[in-house]
C-alpha atoms as one frame of an Amber mdcrd trajectory, in Angstrom:
protein
  35.156 -43.575  14.219  31.276 -44.695  15.025  31.302 -42.092  17.161  32.339
 -39.493  14.943  29.542 -41.087  12.059  27.145 -40.205  13.916  27.565 -36.961
  15.718  28.294 -35.958  11.907  24.794 -37.596  11.407  22.575 -35.725  13.387
  24.191 -32.304  12.768  23.030 -32.873   9.755  19.997 -33.696  10.799  19.043
 -31.019  12.560  20.531 -28.627  10.224  18.072 -30.026   7.163  15.328 -29.148
   9.593  15.699 -26.544  11.317  13.800 -23.259  10.703  13.829 -20.029  11.431
  11.798 -18.991  14.360   8.439 -16.581  13.482   8.267 -13.447  15.270   5.047
 -11.182  15.814   7.193  -8.481  13.190   8.292 -11.191  10.948   6.052 -10.650
   8.053   5.819  -6.742   8.765   7.382  -4.634   5.667   6.120  -1.031   6.986
   7.585   0.234   9.343   7.435   4.035  11.145   6.523   6.208  13.295   4.815
   9.736  13.838   4.352  12.232  16.282   0.561  14.936  16.220  -1.583  17.131
  17.713  -5.504  16.751  17.424  -8.052  18.880  17.129 -11.878  17.757  18.957
 -14.618  20.090  17.585 -17.229  17.756  19.710 -20.840  19.279  20.775 -21.620
  19.605  17.293 -25.702  20.606  17.311 -25.131  23.314  20.480 -22.027  25.828
  21.031 -18.550  23.469  19.500 -16.316  22.444  22.039 -13.142  22.239  20.655
 -10.285  19.832  22.807  -6.586  20.109  21.601  -4.221  17.539  22.646  -1.838
  15.071  20.686  -0.518  11.560  20.545   1.700   9.409  18.550   2.171   6.057
  17.589   4.205   3.031  15.782   3.461   1.847  12.162   2.889  -1.954  11.351
   1.926  -2.169   7.848  -1.382  -0.758   7.338  -2.211  -0.008  11.195  -0.566
   1.932  13.687  -0.386   1.480  17.618   0.114   3.904  20.117  -0.584   6.519
  22.793  -2.498   9.804  22.667  -4.246  12.863  25.586  -6.498  15.363  25.554
  -6.825  18.522  27.192  -9.969  19.405  29.759 -13.114  19.321  27.416 -15.536
  22.085  29.590 -19.454  22.384  29.502 -21.367  25.223  31.615 -24.866  25.458
  32.754 -25.772  28.912  33.633 -28.631  29.635  36.116 -30.049  32.847  38.195
 -28.407  31.809  41.288 -25.499  29.790  40.365 -23.468  29.014  37.586 -22.421
  25.024  37.192 -19.443  23.544  35.132 -17.704  20.172  34.174 -14.307  20.265
  33.001 -12.554  16.558  32.386  -9.471  15.260  30.211  -8.180  11.954  29.328
  -5.607   9.925  27.813  -4.285   6.060  26.543  -4.384   4.212  24.050  -4.958
   4.830  20.390  -4.870   2.165  17.265  -5.603   2.423  13.907  -6.030   1.440
  10.495  -5.046   2.892   7.213  -5.414   0.875   4.349  -4.248   2.071   0.632
  -1.556   4.255   1.898   0.062   4.297  -1.002  -2.640   6.449  -2.977  -2.475
   9.887  -2.529  -6.294  10.056  -0.743  -7.156   6.967   1.000  -8.839   6.065
   4.336  -8.280   6.477   7.752 -10.020   5.036  10.925  -9.021   4.354  14.417
 -10.252   4.144  18.010  -9.235   5.691  21.320  -9.129   3.726  24.468  -8.990
   5.970  27.455  -9.061   7.357  31.134  -9.635  10.379  33.071 -10.901  12.766
  35.446 -14.130  14.693  35.433 -14.057  17.665  37.733 -17.337  19.531  38.750
 -17.999  22.732  40.467 -21.070  25.742  41.266 -20.291  29.220  41.463 -22.674
  31.228  43.520 -23.120  33.947  40.823 -23.702  36.920  43.819 -20.898  35.758
  46.196 -18.047  34.243  43.359 -17.394  31.580  45.231 -17.286  27.792  44.979
 -19.901  25.808  46.899 -20.148  22.222  46.027 -17.507  20.293  44.228 -17.246
  16.508  42.948 -14.493  14.398  41.316 -15.161  11.221  38.938 -13.250   8.702
  37.283 -13.804   8.206  34.052 -13.124   5.937  31.009 -13.886   7.842  27.592
 -14.084   5.399  24.749 -13.761   7.153  20.614 -14.016   5.897  17.242 -13.205
   7.381  14.488 -13.208   7.377   9.965 -12.697   9.495   7.286 -10.042  10.557
   5.046  -6.561  11.011   5.316  -3.952  12.612   2.487  -0.806  12.114   2.053
   0.664  16.324   1.503   4.036  15.093   2.254   6.248  12.336   2.655   6.696
  12.769   6.572   3.437  14.814   6.267  -0.309  13.492   6.299  -3.561  15.121
   7.604  -6.628  13.224   8.479 -10.054  14.501   8.847 -12.840  12.202  10.662
 -15.769  11.424  12.178 -16.361  10.710  15.421 -17.942   9.865  19.016 -16.875
  10.444  22.085 -18.604   8.139  24.875 -17.755   8.672  28.148 -18.676   6.637
  31.387 -18.517   6.359  34.890 -19.333   9.989  35.418 -21.519  10.187  38.729
 -24.832  12.532  37.871 -24.588  15.745  39.254 -26.744  19.078  39.104 -27.974
  19.853  35.257 -25.273  17.298  34.230 -25.696  13.549  33.796 -23.080  10.933
  31.764 -24.977  11.815  28.487 -24.409  15.288  28.312 -20.404  14.151  28.525
 -20.852  12.046  25.382 -21.078  13.846  21.579 -20.577  13.640  18.128 -17.865
  15.382  16.467 -15.018  16.059  14.179 -11.087  15.361  14.318  -9.131  16.866
  12.918  -5.713  15.216  13.146  -2.286  16.438  12.034   0.959  13.243  11.712
   4.348  14.004  11.559   7.268  11.731  11.142   7.930   8.343   8.970   5.524
   6.541   7.632   7.677   3.697   6.067   6.410   4.685   2.941  10.114   6.370
   0.828   8.387   4.774  -1.949   4.710   4.966  -2.153   5.194   8.206  -4.468
   6.545   5.196  -7.427   3.571   2.819  -6.601
């Protein structure tokens, strides 16, 4: 009888002090996901270089976490005897912050952290043959900030100012690392579910 009383007391005490485990997403009220084509316009002080790419992310309240990939950006130098060019592409992590999402127009900011390869080559103008090549592993950081517009509940457009910083390129020919880094503008078209079914009711 005593053992039964002790067991009941312990069970009651355990139940009274038990608490729900905290988790990483226990306080997340907005969850969604989206995919987006990207259009990056760089080297704005010279000839505009347009690069397209894409990405996707998981929405967690005002933040999103995902990944991206950008196609080849191409830079060229033309000389009398030869032409030289650098092509590079990159991809990696994409982290963003979009506060005040219930408003039609609201702030938008993100940073892309990626890796890729830069390919350099020289082409002889007389014979049209390649006579110099070089490959470099690069790291690319692209912060951006601007405004986003809620067009539909499933579609948003963000227009931002950005800076693409390239690190790891080995200087060669008429190109150095700073030549691949550039201010620019980015257009992001986000399609998906943003956990915002009631944004237009707020």
